[in-house]
Backbone bond lengths (Angstrom), bond angles and torsions (degrees), N, CA, C in turn:
res aa  C-N    CA-C-N  psi(-1)  N-CA   C-N-CA  omega(-1)  CA-C   N-CA-C  phi
1 X - - - 1.468 - - 1.528 108.96 -
2 X 1.345 116.07 127.99 1.462 118.92 -175.59 1.525 110.98 -73.82
3 X 1.329 114.28 152.20 1.462 121.50 179.32 1.534 108.29 -78.69
4 X 1.337 116.09 129.31 1.470 121.15 -179.51 1.527 109.59 -98.20
5 X 1.329 115.90 124.82 1.465 121.39 177.91 1.522 109.20 -119.72
6 X 1.328 115.30 127.14 1.465 121.21 178.65 1.526 109.57 -96.55
7 X 1.330 116.09 123.53 1.469 122.23 175.29 1.528 107.86 -99.14
8 X 1.327 116.67 121.77 1.468 120.71 179.85 1.529 108.41 -116.90
9 X 1.336 116.13 108.33 1.468 121.58 -179.71 1.520 108.03 -160.91
10 X 1.331 117.63 138.15 1.456 119.74 -179.21 1.530 113.02 -82.74
11 X 1.325 116.54 -5.73 1.463 121.18 179.72 1.535 108.97 -97.78
12 X 1.356 118.12 110.78 1.477 119.43 -178.27 1.524 113.18 -61.73
13 X 1.347 117.93 -29.03 1.468 120.42 179.00 1.532 110.82 -66.58
14 X 1.349 115.99 -41.25 1.467 119.69 177.53 1.528 110.15 -64.52
15 X 1.341 116.35 -41.23 1.472 119.68 178.32 1.529 110.58 -60.71
16 X 1.341 116.03 -40.12 1.472 119.77 179.27 1.527 111.32 -64.30
17 X 1.337 116.81 -42.40 1.468 120.94 178.56 1.534 110.11 -61.48
18 X 1.322 115.30 -45.01 1.470 119.51 179.85 1.530 111.00 -64.17
19 X 1.341 116.52 -41.82 1.478 119.75 178.82 1.530 110.42 -60.95
20 X 1.331 116.29 -42.48 1.459 121.37 179.58 1.529 110.56 -61.90
21 X 1.342 115.22 -43.47 1.474 120.46 179.53 1.529 110.72 -63.04
22 X 1.335 116.15 -46.69 1.464 120.74 -175.37 1.522 112.61 -73.10
23 X 1.334 116.82 -20.01 1.463 119.64 -178.71 1.529 111.97 -62.70
24 X 1.338 116.78 -23.13 1.472 120.97 178.07 1.523 111.69 -60.56
25 X 1.347 117.30 -28.54 1.472 121.32 -176.02 1.532 112.38 -103.52
26 X 1.340 117.28 6.37 1.471 121.49 179.36 1.529 113.74 58.81
27 X 1.317 116.94 34.34 1.464 119.91 175.26 1.531 108.97 -74.93
28 X 1.334 115.65 151.17 1.465 120.56 172.21 1.528 107.20 -84.74
29 X 1.328 116.62 123.90 1.460 120.70 -172.71 1.526 111.62 -102.26
30 X 1.322 115.71 130.70 1.459 123.17 171.94 1.526 106.97 -114.31
31 X 1.333 117.08 153.04 1.472 119.73 -177.88 1.524 111.81 -132.02
32 X 1.334 114.97 149.48 1.461 121.79 171.59 1.520 107.74 -147.16
33 X 1.351 116.15 141.50 1.468 120.51 -175.33 1.525 113.06 -99.37
34 X 1.335 117.00 -10.11 1.470 119.54 178.55 1.528 109.53 -152.11
35 X 1.327 116.01 173.62 1.454 120.67 -174.52 1.514 113.90 -66.75
36 X 1.330 117.54 -38.34 1.468 120.60 179.94 1.524 111.00 -64.54
37 X 1.340 115.80 -44.89 1.464 120.16 178.67 1.531 109.86 -63.23
38 X 1.323 116.71 -40.22 1.465 121.13 179.62 1.529 111.11 -59.04
39 X 1.329 116.51 -46.30 1.467 120.28 -178.89 1.525 111.30 -64.15
40 X 1.337 116.92 -36.87 1.474 120.18 177.10 1.529 110.49 -63.68
41 X 1.331 116.41 -46.46 1.465 120.78 -179.37 1.534 110.13 -62.84
42 X 1.323 116.28 -44.67 1.474 121.14 -177.43 1.521 110.73 -60.34
43 X 1.339 116.34 -42.96 1.471 119.38 -176.57 1.528 112.14 -74.05
44 X 1.331 117.17 -27.94 1.462 118.36 -177.61 1.530 112.77 -91.27
45 X 1.314 117.22 -32.65 1.474 119.78 -173.60 1.530 113.03 -111.85
46 X 1.316 118.04 -27.33 1.466 123.50 -177.62 1.540 112.29 52.67
47 X 1.326 116.46 81.27 1.473 120.10 177.14 1.529 111.20 -66.85
48 X 1.331 115.47 171.30 1.468 120.17 178.93 1.525 111.86 -90.74
49 X 1.338 116.41 -20.02 1.461 121.00 179.44 1.531 107.85 -158.90
50 X 1.353 116.48 149.35 1.469 121.05 -178.78 1.527 109.30 -123.89
51 X 1.328 115.41 127.15 1.465 121.88 170.40 1.524 105.88 -99.30
52 X 1.320 117.20 109.29 1.458 122.03 -165.94 1.523 111.42 -119.64
53 X 1.340 115.78 115.86 1.467 119.33 176.42 1.528 109.83 -71.90
54 X 1.309 116.29 140.57 1.469 120.38 -176.62 1.517 111.52 -69.53
55 X 1.335 117.00 -41.83 1.469 121.24 -176.31 1.524 110.10 -103.05
56 X 1.333 116.45 92.86 1.466 122.42 177.53 1.529 108.90 -129.40
57 X 1.347 117.48 155.55 1.477 120.28 -176.71 1.532 112.82 -71.93
58 X 1.336 114.05 167.21 1.468 126.35 172.74 1.524 112.40 69.86
59 X 1.326 117.27 -66.81 1.476 120.94 173.29 1.520 105.71 -128.21
60 X 1.338 117.85 119.45 1.470 118.44 -174.00 1.529 111.67 -73.23
61 X 1.350 114.23 168.22 1.455 120.14 -174.51 1.517 113.92 -58.34
62 X 1.321 116.21 -40.16 1.469 119.76 179.62 1.532 111.10 -60.91
63 X 1.345 117.11 -43.38 1.465 120.91 -178.26 1.529 111.00 -70.34
64 X 1.338 117.15 -38.66 1.472 120.68 175.57 1.527 109.33 -58.11
65 X 1.319 115.58 -47.77 1.463 121.56 179.83 1.530 110.68 -60.04
66 X 1.327 116.00 -46.07 1.466 120.41 -178.70 1.533 111.33 -60.13
67 X 1.349 116.24 -42.80 1.473 119.77 -178.85 1.522 111.54 -66.69
68 X 1.317 116.85 -39.38 1.467 120.50 179.38 1.531 110.19 -63.48
69 X 1.313 116.27 -46.22 1.467 120.12 -176.06 1.536 111.95 -71.79
70 X 1.334 116.06 -17.64 1.467 120.49 178.63 1.531 111.31 -83.12
71 X 1.356 116.51 -23.69 1.464 121.80 -177.73 1.527 108.92 -85.68
72 X 1.336 116.28 117.92 1.461 120.14 -174.27 1.524 113.90 -64.13
73 X 1.325 117.13 -20.60 1.460 119.04 177.74 1.522 112.59 -88.99
74 X 1.340 116.67 -10.38 1.465 120.30 -177.77 1.522 113.30 -118.32
75 X 1.323 116.69 -12.35 1.467 120.15 -168.55 1.532 113.64 -62.25
76 X 1.338 117.42 -18.58 1.465 119.90 -179.52 1.531 112.76 -83.19
77 X 1.346 116.59 -7.27 1.463 118.98 179.24 1.523 109.68 -66.66
78 X 1.333 118.56 123.62 1.468 119.88 178.70 1.524 111.50 -73.35
79 X 1.338 115.61 138.13 1.462 121.75 -178.71 1.526 109.64 -124.19
80 X 1.341 116.07 126.26 1.462 121.42 171.34 1.525 106.87 -106.32
81 X 1.328 115.83 116.35 1.469 120.78 -179.35 1.530 108.97 -83.21
82 X 1.333 115.92 133.19 1.473 121.70 178.14 1.528 108.04 -104.12
83 X 1.320 116.42 120.65 1.471 120.61 -176.21 1.532 110.59 -122.54
84 X 1.332 115.00 163.21 1.464 120.32 177.12 1.519 111.10 -77.39
85 X 1.312 115.91 157.85 1.467 121.15 -178.50 1.525 110.17 -61.20
86 X 1.297 115.86 128.47 1.460 121.57 174.94 1.520 114.75 80.55
87 X 1.346 118.35 0.54 1.466 120.58 179.78 1.526 110.34 -83.80
88 X 1.336 115.80 76.36 1.464 121.38 -177.02 1.523 110.80 -59.42
89 X 1.344 117.24 -39.97 1.467 120.04 -177.97 1.524 110.82 -64.26
90 X 1.344 118.03 -33.07 1.460 121.02 177.48 1.529 110.85 -66.48
91 X 1.337 115.80 -42.00 1.469 119.42 178.74 1.523 110.10 -60.96
92 X 1.322 115.16 -48.33 1.468 120.54 -178.70 1.528 110.05 -62.54
93 X 1.342 116.26 -44.25 1.458 120.96 179.78 1.515 112.09 -60.97
94 X 1.332 116.31 -41.32 1.466 120.88 179.27 1.514 112.11 -64.69
95 X 1.331 116.15 -45.76 1.468 120.14 179.68 1.527 110.16 -65.20
96 X 1.326 116.78 -40.88 1.474 120.66 178.14 1.530 111.65 -62.12
97 X 1.318 116.60 -33.80 1.471 120.41 -179.15 1.523 111.87 -77.73
98 X 1.341 117.26 -9.22 1.462 120.19 175.76 1.506 115.53 114.63
99 X 1.364 117.91 6.21 1.469 120.02 178.37 1.528 110.11 -60.51
100 X 1.331 115.89 144.81 1.466 120.57 -177.53 1.529 112.00 -85.22
101 X 1.324 116.44 -22.89 1.464 120.39 -179.89 1.530 106.78 -164.77
102 X 1.337 117.15 173.67 1.460 120.33 174.85 1.521 109.81 -145.23
103 X 1.334 115.30 153.77 1.468 121.03 172.12 1.523 107.22 -128.74
104 X 1.318 115.59 152.57 1.463 121.56 -177.05 1.524 109.28 -108.11
105 X 1.342 115.92 132.02 1.475 120.68 174.63 1.527 108.99 -80.22
106 X 1.348 118.83 140.96 1.469 126.09 -8.62 1.523 110.46 -73.71
107 X 1.331 117.12 140.94 1.467 120.79 -174.19 1.531 110.17 -103.91
108 X 1.319 113.86 158.14 1.460 121.23 175.62 1.532 107.61 -86.99
109 X 1.350 119.48 118.17 1.465 121.69 -175.22 1.530 114.39 -52.70
110 X 1.335 117.14 -44.44 1.472 119.74 -177.51 1.529 111.08 -64.65
111 X 1.330 116.59 -36.54 1.471 119.90 178.52 1.527 110.49 -67.56
112 X 1.340 116.07 -42.89 1.461 119.74 179.10 1.528 110.54 -59.86
113 X 1.327 117.39 -46.50 1.469 120.89 -179.95 1.530 111.14 -61.76
114 X 1.327 115.76 -39.53 1.477 119.79 179.05 1.531 110.77 -64.12
115 X 1.340 116.15 -41.78 1.472 120.04 179.30 1.529 110.69 -64.68
116 X 1.326 116.62 -41.43 1.468 120.81 178.89 1.522 110.18 -62.11
117 X 1.338 117.19 -47.16 1.472 120.48 179.72 1.518 111.16 -59.57
118 X 1.335 116.03 -42.73 1.461 120.51 -178.82 1.530 110.97 -62.44
119 X 1.342 116.54 -47.38 1.470 120.09 -177.70 1.527 110.74 -66.05
120 X 1.330 117.82 -39.95 1.464 120.15 177.99 1.524 111.33 -63.76
121 X 1.339 116.87 -38.30 1.478 120.30 176.72 1.512 110.69 -61.81
122 X 1.342 116.24 -47.44 1.467 120.98 -178.80 1.532 110.80 -62.91
123 X 1.331 116.49 -40.38 1.463 120.38 -178.85 1.519 110.63 -65.29
124 X 1.335 116.46 -44.05 1.463 121.02 179.73 1.522 110.56 -63.16
125 X 1.314 116.29 -40.20 1.469 120.46 -179.30 1.522 111.94 -69.74
126 X 1.332 115.64 -41.57 1.464 119.93 -173.57 1.520 113.67 -82.09
127 X 1.331 117.33 -20.19 1.458 119.14 -172.07 1.523 111.22 -123.15
128 X 1.313 115.63 99.73 1.461 121.09 169.98 1.517 103.89 -94.61
129 X 1.327 116.93 99.42 1.457 118.73 -169.63 1.512 111.37 -142.70
130 X 1.327 115.06 159.20 1.447 120.29 172.63 1.529 108.48 -67.75
131 X 1.344 118.59 128.84 1.468 119.98 -174.68 1.526 113.71 -66.14
132 X 1.326 118.19 -23.45 1.461 120.59 -177.94 1.524 112.09 -79.88
133 X 1.339 116.59 -45.21 1.469 120.27 -174.28 1.517 113.54 -105.60
134 X 1.348 117.23 -15.23 1.463 122.86 -174.49 1.530 112.31 65.25
135 X 1.326 116.78 13.52 1.468 119.54 173.33 1.524 109.02 -80.16
136 X 1.345 117.88 155.64 1.465 120.60 176.89 1.528 110.95 -54.23
137 X 1.334 115.94 139.65 1.465 121.49 -178.64 1.512 112.80 -96.53
138 X 1.344 115.60 -158.41 1.464 120.65 -169.19 1.524 114.68 -64.96
139 X 1.330 117.76 -34.87 1.472 119.53 179.01 1.529 109.81 -62.20
140 X 1.333 115.88 -47.42 1.467 120.45 -179.84 1.527 111.56 -66.64
141 X 1.334 116.72 -36.52 1.470 120.17 178.78 1.527 110.26 -62.63
142 X 1.333 116.08 -46.83 1.473 119.88 179.12 1.530 111.10 -61.46
143 X 1.321 116.50 -41.55 1.473 120.11 178.78 1.531 110.96 -62.84
144 X 1.327 116.59 -42.16 1.469 121.12 -179.60 1.531 110.87 -63.43
145 X 1.329 116.56 -46.36 1.468 120.06 -179.52 1.527 110.92 -65.81
146 X 1.337 116.81 -40.83 1.471 120.33 178.21 1.522 111.02 -61.73
147 X 1.329 116.11 -40.48 1.462 120.99 -179.89 1.529 110.58 -62.52
148 X 1.333 116.57 -42.64 1.475 120.33 -179.70 1.524 110.57 -64.41
149 X 1.336 116.58 -40.34 1.471 119.95 179.31 1.526 110.49 -66.38
150 X 1.336 116.37 -46.17 1.478 120.67 -179.28 1.522 112.12 -61.93
151 X 1.328 116.42 -36.71 1.471 120.61 -179.56 1.529 113.11 -75.32
152 X 1.365 114.70 -7.41 1.472 120.58 -179.23 1.535 111.98 55.81
153 X 1.340 116.04 32.43 1.461 120.07 179.08 1.525 108.94 -89.73
154 X 1.325 116.22 155.24 1.461 120.85 175.78 1.532 107.88 -79.11
155 X 1.321 116.34 130.78 1.464 119.59 -175.48 1.518 111.12 -139.55
156 X 1.322 115.17 165.26 1.464 123.16 171.50 1.519 107.35 -132.73
157 X 1.330 116.46 125.41 1.463 121.77 179.91 1.525 108.02 -111.09
158 X 1.321 116.12 116.06 1.470 121.71 -178.40 1.529 109.02 -97.29
159 X 1.325 116.35 114.79 1.464 121.22 174.31 1.523 107.97 -95.85
160 X 1.334 116.53 122.35 1.464 120.89 -175.22 1.520 110.46 -122.96
161 X 1.326 116.06 138.55 1.461 117.43 166.03 1.517 110.33 -149.64
162 X 1.334 115.08 167.30 1.463 121.95 -174.03 1.521 109.90 -94.51
163 X 1.316 116.64 135.83 1.462 122.35 176.62 1.524 109.27 -89.05
164 X 1.337 115.78 142.04 1.481 123.59 177.38 1.530 111.86 67.55
165 X 1.341 117.13 23.39 1.463 119.24 -176.99 1.532 112.28 -70.14
166 X 1.333 117.07 -38.17 1.472 119.40 179.77 1.527 110.79 -61.68
167 X 1.333 116.06 -42.51 1.477 119.77 178.81 1.520 110.57 -63.59
168 X 1.340 116.22 -38.48 1.467 119.93 177.64 1.528 110.00 -62.60
169 X 1.330 116.96 -46.24 1.464 121.49 179.16 1.521 111.39 -59.36
170 X 1.340 115.88 -42.61 1.467 120.21 -179.60 1.523 110.95 -61.91
171 X 1.330 116.73 -38.75 1.472 120.63 -176.43 1.535 111.76 -80.51
172 X 1.344 116.66 -44.29 1.472 119.58 -170.07 1.538 113.18 -102.72
173 X 1.325 117.71 -13.89 1.467 120.23 178.24 1.518 112.77 94.28
174 X 1.340 114.75 161.74 1.464 120.89 -172.40 1.526 113.60 -68.03
175 X 1.325 117.11 -31.42 1.473 118.60 179.83 1.524 110.71 -63.43
176 X 1.329 116.26 -44.42 1.467 120.12 176.96 1.532 110.06 -66.99
177 X 1.335 115.97 -38.10 1.468 119.70 177.51 1.512 111.96 -61.20
178 X 1.334 115.94 -41.96 1.470 120.13 178.16 1.523 110.94 -62.76
179 X 1.335 116.61 -37.67 1.465 119.71 -179.98 1.531 110.75 -67.43
180 X 1.339 117.00 -36.19 1.472 120.42 174.99 1.529 109.95 -60.65
181 X 1.337 116.16 -43.68 1.472 120.71 179.92 1.529 110.00 -62.06
182 X 1.335 117.02 -45.54 1.466 120.03 -179.16 1.524 111.57 -64.19
183 X 1.332 116.85 -42.45 1.471 119.99 -179.70 1.526 110.95 -66.82
184 X 1.325 116.82 -35.96 1.470 120.30 176.55 1.523 109.65 -64.10
185 X 1.328 116.30 -42.29 1.469 120.10 177.95 1.523 110.86 -60.75
186 X 1.323 116.79 -44.38 1.475 120.51 178.93 1.529 110.71 -60.97
187 X 1.322 115.55 -42.24 1.466 120.55 179.32 1.530 110.28 -59.84
188 X 1.342 116.55 -48.06 1.467 120.37 -178.25 1.525 111.42 -61.26
189 X 1.326 115.99 -41.39 1.466 119.98 179.89 1.524 110.14 -65.37
190 X 1.335 115.90 -47.76 1.466 120.10 -176.79 1.535 111.58 -60.16
191 X 1.332 116.29 -47.79 1.467 120.29 -178.11 1.531 111.01 -66.02
192 X 1.327 116.57 -40.24 1.465 120.12 179.74 1.519 110.68 -64.24
193 X 1.322 116.80 -38.63 1.466 119.71 176.73 1.526 111.43 -66.90
194 X 1.334 116.57 -37.07 1.469 120.70 -178.12 1.527 112.24 -71.73
195 X 1.330 117.04 -45.23 1.466 120.97 -168.65 1.524 115.12 -113.89
196 X 1.328 116.68 -11.68 1.463 119.32 -175.09 1.519 113.26 -92.93
197 X 1.335 114.52 -164.36 1.462 122.16 177.36 1.524 109.74 -95.52
198 X 1.305 115.88 162.71 1.466 120.53 -178.47 1.534 112.02 -61.02
199 X 1.346 117.36 -34.68 1.469 119.35 -176.98 1.527 113.02 -100.30
200 X 1.340 118.16 17.22 1.463 119.78 173.49 1.524 109.72 -63.82
201 X 1.322 115.81 157.48 1.464 121.90 -170.90 1.525 109.65 -126.77
202 X 1.338 116.42 132.75 1.470 121.85 175.07 1.528 107.76 -119.35
203 X 1.338 116.83 124.46 1.461 120.61 -179.44 1.516 111.53 -131.40
204 X 1.332 115.67 161.10 1.470 122.41 -179.66 1.519 107.89 -117.39
205 X 1.330 116.07 107.53 1.464 121.44 -178.89 1.527 110.00 -67.09
206 X 1.328 116.28 -36.89 1.461 122.26 -178.50 1.514 109.72 143.46
207 X 1.341 117.02 155.73 1.456 120.12 179.91 1.511 111.22 56.47
208 X 1.344 116.07 -126.98 1.465 120.50 179.43 1.530 111.63 -103.87
209 X 1.335 116.93 25.35 1.468 122.40 -179.21 1.527 111.15 -108.69
210 X 1.330 115.74 129.89 1.467 122.64 -179.67 1.521 109.95 -131.06
211 X 1.325 115.00 165.70 1.464 120.22 174.42 1.529 109.04 -139.18
212 X 1.321 116.15 139.41 1.465 122.28 173.63 1.521 107.24 -125.66
213 X 1.324 116.63 124.51 1.468 121.47 179.68 1.519 108.09 -106.42
214 X 1.325 116.06 123.12 1.454 121.30 -176.06 1.527 108.99 -142.10
215 X 1.322 116.80 -161.69 1.464 121.37 175.92 1.527 108.87 -108.52
216 X 1.335 116.13 161.29 1.463 120.05 -172.84 1.526 112.57 -62.58
217 X 1.325 116.97 -33.02 1.464 119.45 -177.55 1.532 112.78 -72.25
218 X 1.332 117.18 -15.80 1.473 120.99 -178.80 1.532 113.01 -102.52
219 X 1.329 116.88 -15.95 1.470 120.88 -168.66 1.525 113.15 -60.73
220 X 1.332 117.91 -46.54 1.470 120.14 -176.65 1.529 111.45 -62.85
221 X 1.333 116.16 -47.17 1.467 119.71 -178.88 1.526 110.91 -62.65
222 X 1.336 116.83 -40.66 1.464 120.25 178.75 1.525 111.05 -62.65
223 X 1.328 117.01 -48.87 1.465 120.51 -177.41 1.526 111.06 -62.74
224 X 1.331 116.97 -42.49 1.464 120.46 179.07 1.532 111.09 -60.93
225 X 1.325 116.07 -40.52 1.470 120.45 -179.53 1.530 111.21 -74.07
226 X 1.345 117.56 -37.87 1.470 119.63 174.74 1.534 109.34 -54.96
227 X 1.323 115.66 -48.12 1.466 121.23 -176.66 1.529 111.15 -66.22
228 X 1.324 117.01 -46.74 1.467 121.26 -179.83 1.526 111.19 -58.59
229 X 1.335 116.16 -48.50 1.469 120.01 -177.46 1.523 111.72 -68.53
230 X 1.344 117.02 -36.09 1.463 119.36 179.14 1.524 110.09 -66.99
231 X 1.324 117.33 -43.38 1.468 120.83 179.52 1.533 110.86 -63.44
232 X 1.328 116.88 -33.30 1.470 120.34 176.80 1.528 112.38 -72.52
233 X 1.333 115.76 -25.04 1.466 121.79 -175.94 1.524 112.85 -89.68
234 X 1.333 116.40 -26.21 1.463 120.77 -163.26 1.529 113.51 -61.08
235 X 1.333 119.09 -34.85 1.471 120.06 -178.44 1.525 112.59 -63.84
236 X 1.332 116.79 -26.27 1.470 120.43 -179.51 1.530 112.25 -67.65
237 X 1.338 116.91 -14.21 1.468 120.63 -179.97 1.537 112.34 -86.10
238 X 1.337 117.08 -7.89 1.468 121.19 -172.88 1.531 111.76 -117.26
239 X 1.335 114.58 158.58 1.457 117.58 171.42 1.532 108.84 -74.09
240 X 1.317 115.71 168.36 1.467 120.51 -172.27 1.534 112.28 -59.91
241 X 1.324 116.57 -41.33 1.469 120.88 -177.59 1.528 111.22 -63.81
242 X 1.335 116.82 -50.17 1.470 120.25 -178.48 1.530 110.78 -64.64
243 X 1.341 115.60 -40.43 1.458 119.19 179.39 1.519 111.88 -61.93
244 X 1.344 115.70 -40.65 1.464 121.16 -179.84 1.532 110.61 -67.66
245 X 1.334 116.02 -40.96 1.467 120.19 179.53 1.528 112.11 -67.93
246 X 1.353 116.12 -32.78 1.465 119.96 -175.67 1.519 112.79 81.61
247 X 1.340 116.16 15.86 1.465 120.45 177.41 1.522 108.86 -162.03
248 X 1.354 115.51 167.01 1.463 120.73 170.21 1.528 108.02 -120.63
249 X 1.302 116.80 159.55 1.468 120.94 175.99 1.518 107.62 -93.35
250 X 1.314 115.68 121.55 1.462 120.72 178.76 1.512 110.05 -137.63
251 X 1.326 116.22 178.69 1.474 120.34 -179.05 1.523 110.64 -111.12
252 X 1.332 115.67 141.00 1.464 119.70 175.40 1.521 108.79 -84.04
253 X 1.343 116.38 -173.30 1.478 119.71 -175.03 1.525 112.52 -67.61
254 X 1.326 117.04 -20.10 1.465 120.25 177.17 1.537 111.89 -88.23
255 X 1.339 115.16 1.07 1.458 119.61 179.64 1.510 114.00 82.59
256 X 1.331 117.02 11.03 1.457 120.97 179.65 1.524 110.29 -89.44
257 X 1.309 116.11 139.37 1.465 119.86 179.78 1.523 110.81 -71.57
258 X 1.323 115.96 141.77 1.464 120.69 177.92 1.524 109.53 -150.54
259 X 1.329 115.52 162.66 1.455 121.23 175.87 1.523 109.25 -84.81
260 X 1.322 115.88 124.26 1.468 120.91 -178.69 1.521 108.50 -112.27
261 X 1.336 117.61 123.92 1.472 120.54 -177.51 1.527 112.05 -59.78
262 X 1.324 115.53 161.71 1.462 121.10 176.98 1.524 110.19 -65.75
263 X 1.316 115.34 160.87 1.470 121.48 178.78 1.527 111.14 -53.08
264 X 1.323 115.27 142.02 1.466 121.01 172.39 1.519 107.11 -140.65
265 X 1.324 116.61 175.36 1.469 120.57 -176.54 1.532 109.63 -125.15
266 X 1.324 116.04 133.90 1.469 121.97 178.54 1.524 109.35 -117.05
267 X 1.336 115.20 138.45 1.467 120.04 -174.91 1.539 109.63 -132.76
268 X 1.312 115.76 129.24 1.461 121.60 170.75 1.518 108.54 -110.87
269 X 1.335 117.24 127.58 1.463 121.22 -174.30 1.533 109.74 -112.15
270 X 1.327 115.29 114.35 1.473 121.73 -179.83 1.528 108.81 -98.29
271 X 1.331 116.86 129.08 1.467 120.28 176.33 1.520 110.06 -130.13
272 X 1.313 115.60 159.35 1.469 120.47 173.45 1.528 110.64 -105.40
273 X 1.321 114.56 29.28 1.458 121.11 -178.66 1.528 111.07 -67.91
274 X 1.336 116.69 -44.67 1.466 119.38 -176.06 1.522 112.80 -125.68
275 X 1.302 117.04 12.32 1.465 120.04 172.89 1.524 108.87 -144.65
276 X 1.316 115.24 148.54 1.467 119.87 179.43 1.524 109.02 -83.19
277 X 1.308 115.89 129.66 1.465 120.84 176.51 1.521 107.98 -115.67
278 X 1.322 115.02 120.37 1.465 119.70 -172.31 1.521 113.47 -107.29
279 X 1.343 117.32 -18.80 1.470 117.86 -179.12 1.524 110.10 -148.41
280 X 1.319 115.17 160.04 1.468 121.92 -173.52 1.526 112.00 -63.12
281 X 1.337 116.78 -38.23 1.470 119.96 -178.18 1.524 111.38 -58.11
282 X 1.317 115.87 -34.55 1.472 121.45 178.43 1.535 110.65 -59.72
283 X 1.336 115.60 -43.07 1.466 120.51 -179.88 1.528 109.91 -61.74
284 X 1.339 116.28 -43.93 1.454 120.87 -179.56 1.519 112.76 -63.29
285 X 1.332 116.33 -41.61 1.468 120.71 -179.27 1.528 111.25 -64.59
286 X 1.331 115.87 -47.25 1.471 120.16 -179.85 1.529 109.84 -64.76
287 X 1.345 116.08 -41.95 1.464 120.68 -179.61 1.510 112.13 -60.94
288 X 1.342 117.31 -41.51 1.466 120.99 -179.83 1.527 110.65 -64.19
289 X 1.318 116.14 -40.49 1.470 121.35 179.73 1.538 111.15 -64.88
290 X 1.327 116.15 -45.49 1.465 120.69 -179.25 1.523 111.12 -66.38
291 X 1.341 115.61 -40.58 1.459 119.88 -178.81 1.530 110.66 -65.73
292 X 1.336 116.27 -38.07 1.465 120.46 178.10 1.527 110.30 -62.08
293 X 1.330 116.18 -38.78 1.466 119.53 178.50 1.532 110.31 -67.79
294 X 1.333 116.64 -42.38 1.472 120.47 178.60 1.526 110.16 -59.77
295 X 1.342 117.09 -36.35 1.460 121.29 -179.35 1.533 112.42 -67.84
296 X 1.326 116.33 -24.03 1.471 119.64 -179.19 1.521 111.75 -77.08
297 X 1.334 117.07 -11.37 1.462 121.90 -178.91 1.531 110.19 -90.08
298 X 1.316 116.22 164.89 1.466 120.70 -179.50 1.528 111.62 -71.63
299 X 1.338 116.44 141.66 1.462 123.28 175.63 1.528 112.46 50.06
300 X 1.343 116.35 -156.07 1.457 120.99 -176.74 1.532 110.33 -76.22
301 X 1.329 115.75 135.96 1.460 120.90 -177.91 1.516 110.88 -152.37
302 X 1.332 115.75 160.34 1.457 119.52 169.66 1.523 109.50 -132.52
303 X 1.323 115.05 147.74 1.456 121.92 179.65 1.516 107.62 -126.01
304 X 1.323 115.81 127.23 1.468 121.00 -178.36 1.518 110.58 -104.08
305 X 1.308 115.45 137.89 1.473 122.43 -179.78 1.525 109.51 -72.81
306 X 1.324 116.24 118.29 1.470 119.39 -179.75 1.529 112.39 -124.56
307 X 1.332 115.47 7.29 1.457 117.96 -178.40 1.521 111.12 -88.11
308 X 1.301 115.29 146.61 1.470 120.02 177.45 1.513 111.05 -103.40
309 X 1.326 115.39 164.27 1.471 121.60 173.63 1.512 107.07 -133.99
310 X 1.311 115.97 168.95 1.460 120.00 177.24 1.519 109.39 -64.29
311 X 1.305 115.11 134.04 1.454 118.91 -178.48 1.506 110.08 -87.73
């Protein structure tokens, strides 16, 4: 998969020079002429790196950078700020806003390419993440769960996934499905930051499956808020007719049309409160069982593990 680089500059000649320079490395080039357009492209396509001019119309480079670094699903995107020669305040402003590096116009092409390669290497090394949401993926999830077990701390692991997601994808298409996944990720992060602990963990297993690792005293409040906020959000994913009906028309495995309820969220919560958990696989097995039970209930629900085993 080719590396996507977004060039943000209101000067088409500068964009052409940058495109010519980057063509040596076969990068896929995206373009934006102002800050508003840049933010739209970033949110819809999510490039791998951004070359961002400091002085651009509508929303300036510093503000674009600040907004990206504030968004938990975008903050890992590396940004190289492009500044004018001798504009020390622009360099400082860019770095303060969260830029990862800067280059000065006119730039040396070989130096720019070297800086891009270096930043992409560092990003790949530092971020093992789901490409859609930029949340930590399975390697990080396993490490987090192993750490909690080794520390012998009391924990609650919330396994979450979306009900009727395949039917939604079939009806509305993968682009809309991806947006549902991203919005769900944002919701989980926001609620965990509001109600959880500082060291709580949010990860993306893949597809419509997520995990939140917290403590037992926070789990109920988090799950209740996840469900409340998701139910408040869900109508925004549908057109007016489907939202009003409260269902979509889809086909079952026999090809027969049926009414399929709107998306909901099911959560299985695994704790070591009343049973000993010695390995990560145990958490996954219990979580899958609890989540399956939550899915059998109406609308969004969570089920907490309260059974004990011999210690």
